[in-house]
C-alpha positions in Angstrom: 3.8 -33.3 29.3 3.2 -33.5 25.6 5.4 -31.6 23.2 3.4 -30.0 20.4 5.0 -29.7 17.0 4.6 -26.8 14.7 2.9 -27.8 11.4 3.5 -26.0 8.1 0.3 -25.9 6.1 0.5 -25.5 2.4 -1.1 -22.6 0.5 -3.8 -24.8 -1.1 -4.9 -26.0 2.3 -5.0 -22.5 3.7 -7.0 -21.3 0.7 -9.5 -24.2 1.1 -10.0 -23.4 4.8 -10.2 -19.7 4.2 -12.8 -20.1 1.4 -14.9 -22.3 3.6 -14.7 -19.6 6.3 -15.7 -16.9 3.8 -18.7 -18.9 2.7 -19.9 -18.9 6.3 -21.5 -22.3 5.9 -20.2 -23.2 9.4 -18.8 -21.2 12.3 -15.1 -20.5 12.5 -14.8 -22.8 15.5 -16.5 -25.7 13.6 -14.2 -25.2 10.6 -11.2 -25.1 12.9 -12.3 -28.3 14.5 -12.9 -30.0 11.2 -9.4 -29.2 9.9 -7.7 -29.5 13.3 -6.3 -26.0 13.3 -6.7 -23.1 15.8 -9.6 -20.7 15.1 -7.2 -17.8 15.1 -5.4 -19.3 12.1 -8.7 -19.7 10.3 -9.5 -16.0 10.8 -5.9 -15.0 9.8 -6.1 -17.0 6.6 -9.6 -15.6 5.8 -8.4 -12.0 6.3 -5.3 -12.7 4.2 -7.4 -14.1 1.4 -9.8 -11.2 1.5 -6.9 -8.7 1.5 -5.1 -10.4 -1.4 -8.2 -11.0 -3.5 -7.9 -7.7 -5.4 -4.5 -8.8 -6.6 -6.0 -11.6 -8.6 -7.8 -9.2 -10.9 -4.9 -6.9 -11.4 -2.9 -7.1 -14.7 -0.3 -9.3 -13.0 2.5 -7.5 -14.8 3.9 -5.9 -11.6 5.0 -9.3 -10.2 6.3 -10.4 -13.6 8.1 -7.1 -14.2 9.8 -7.4 -10.8 11.0 -10.9 -11.5 12.2 -9.9 -15.0 14.0 -6.8 -13.6 15.7 -9.0 -11.0 16.8 -11.5 -13.6 18.0 -8.7 -15.9 20.0 -7.1 -13.1 21.6 -10.5 -12.2 22.6 -11.1 -15.8 24.1 -7.6 -16.2 26.1 -8.3 -13.0 27.4 -11.6 -14.4 28.3 -9.9 -17.7 30.2 -7.2 -15.8 32.1 -9.8 -13.7 33.1 -11.8 -16.8 34.3 -8.6 -18.6 36.5 -7.8 -15.7 37.9 -11.3 -15.6 38.6 -11.3 -19.4 40.3 -8.0 -19.2 42.5 -9.2 -16.3 43.4 -12.4 -18.0 44.2 -10.5 -21.3 46.6 -8.2 -19.4 48.3 -11.2 -17.7 48.8 -13.0 -21.0 50.2 -9.9 -22.6 47.7 -9.5 -25.4 
């Protein structure tokens, strides 16, 4: 009995396979055989690419804004923690 190992395919590989499936130059089965993946994966990657394609043409600020907001919140949290520590140490030293 052969044990199969799970492979993690990179995003570039998935995009390449999905684009080839979208172009329909070959059948999904032929594409799957060419890249040694299951046809179901090819269909999933194709669907994911088509679903996410509209996001490419959006302003892109939503993702950047979320990341910026997360960073800002983390920095405010650190500032608050440092302020508490400084106040505590100031009281302990009697200043």
